[in-house]
C-alpha positions as CSV (number, residue, x, y, z in Angstrom):
1,M,-21.4,-29.6,-2.1
2,S,-17.8,-30.8,-1.5
3,R,-15.6,-32.4,-4.1
4,V,-15.6,-35.9,-2.6
5,C,-16.1,-39.2,-4.4
6,Q,-19.0,-41.3,-2.9
7,V,-17.3,-44.6,-3.7
8,T,-13.6,-44.0,-3.0
9,K,-14.1,-41.2,-0.4
10,R,-11.2,-39.3,-2.0
11,G,-11.2,-35.5,-1.9
12,T,-9.1,-32.5,-2.6
13,Q,-5.4,-32.9,-1.5
14,V,-2.9,-30.2,-0.8
15,G,0.6,-30.3,-2.3
16,G,3.3,-28.2,-3.6
17,S,4.6,-26.8,-6.9
18,I,8.3,-26.1,-7.4
19,A,9.5,-23.3,-9.7
20,R,12.9,-23.9,-11.2
21,R,15.1,-21.6,-13.2
22,G,18.4,-22.0,-15.0
23,L,20.1,-23.9,-17.8
24,P,20.6,-27.7,-17.2
25,K,24.2,-28.8,-16.8
26,K,24.0,-31.1,-19.8
27,S,23.1,-28.1,-21.9
28,G,26.1,-26.2,-20.7
29,G,24.6,-24.3,-17.8
30,V,25.3,-24.3,-14.1
31,G,22.3,-26.4,-13.3
32,L,18.7,-25.8,-12.3
33,R,18.0,-23.7,-9.2
34,I,14.8,-23.8,-7.2
35,T,13.5,-20.3,-7.1
36,G,10.2,-20.8,-5.3
37,R,7.7,-23.2,-3.7
38,T,4.0,-22.6,-3.7
39,K,1.1,-24.5,-2.2
40,R,-1.5,-25.9,-4.6
41,N,-4.6,-28.1,-4.6
42,Y,-4.9,-31.4,-6.4
43,K,-8.6,-31.8,-7.2
44,V,-10.4,-35.1,-7.7
45,N,-12.2,-35.5,-11.1
46,V,-15.7,-35.9,-9.7
47,Q,-18.6,-36.4,-12.1
48,P,-22.3,-36.6,-11.4
49,K,-23.5,-39.9,-13.0
50,R,-26.7,-41.9,-13.3
51,I,-25.8,-45.5,-13.1
52,W,-28.2,-48.4,-14.0
53,V,-28.2,-51.1,-11.3
54,P,-29.8,-54.2,-12.7
55,E,-30.3,-55.9,-9.3
56,L,-32.3,-52.9,-8.1
57,G,-34.0,-52.3,-11.5
58,Q,-33.4,-48.6,-11.3
59,H,-30.9,-45.8,-11.8
60,V,-28.8,-44.5,-9.0
61,T,-27.4,-40.9,-9.1
62,V,-24.0,-40.6,-7.6
63,R,-21.0,-38.2,-7.5
64,I,-18.0,-40.3,-8.3
65,S,-14.5,-39.9,-9.6
66,T,-13.4,-41.2,-12.9
67,R,-11.3,-43.8,-11.1
68,A,-14.4,-45.1,-9.4
69,L,-16.1,-45.3,-12.8
70,R,-13.4,-47.7,-13.9
71,T,-13.9,-49.7,-10.7
72,I,-17.7,-50.0,-11.4
73,A,-16.9,-51.1,-15.0
74,K,-14.6,-53.8,-13.6
75,N,-16.5,-55.1,-10.6
76,G,-20.1,-54.2,-11.4
77,A,-22.3,-51.4,-10.2
78,Y,-24.3,-53.3,-7.5
79,S,-21.3,-54.8,-5.6
80,T,-19.2,-51.6,-5.8
81,L,-22.0,-49.2,-4.6
82,L,-23.0,-51.7,-1.9
83,K,-19.5,-52.0,-0.6
84,A,-19.2,-48.1,-0.6
85,G,-22.5,-47.8,1.4
86,V,-24.3,-45.8,-1.3
87,I,-27.1,-48.3,-1.7
88,R,-28.8,-50.9,0.5
89,P,-28.8,-54.7,-0.2
90,V,-31.7,-56.1,-2.3
91,G,-34.6,-57.4,-0.1
92,T,-34.2,-55.1,2.9
93,K,-37.2,-52.9,3.6
94,Q,-36.8,-49.2,4.4
95,Q,-38.4,-48.4,7.8
96,D,-40.9,-45.6,8.0
97,S,-40.0,-42.9,10.6
């Protein structure tokens, strides 16, 4: 299972880390020098959560980031999950296939 938030659709991003060495000029040195650049991954803080949706009258299990948890707290579970496409609107029937 990939590390992607179901609400914000954010996933792992690639970036860089810079290694510096030397004494800063204000401390009496000749300044910091970049001695290396390495690739690294920035991972999203994804948590599996059971969220109560009062409009549906049931719990919904989702893998969401902590940023999305704050969005749900602000805007409400039903509207946020509906906008993200995680749940269906109230009153629509599921078709048998």
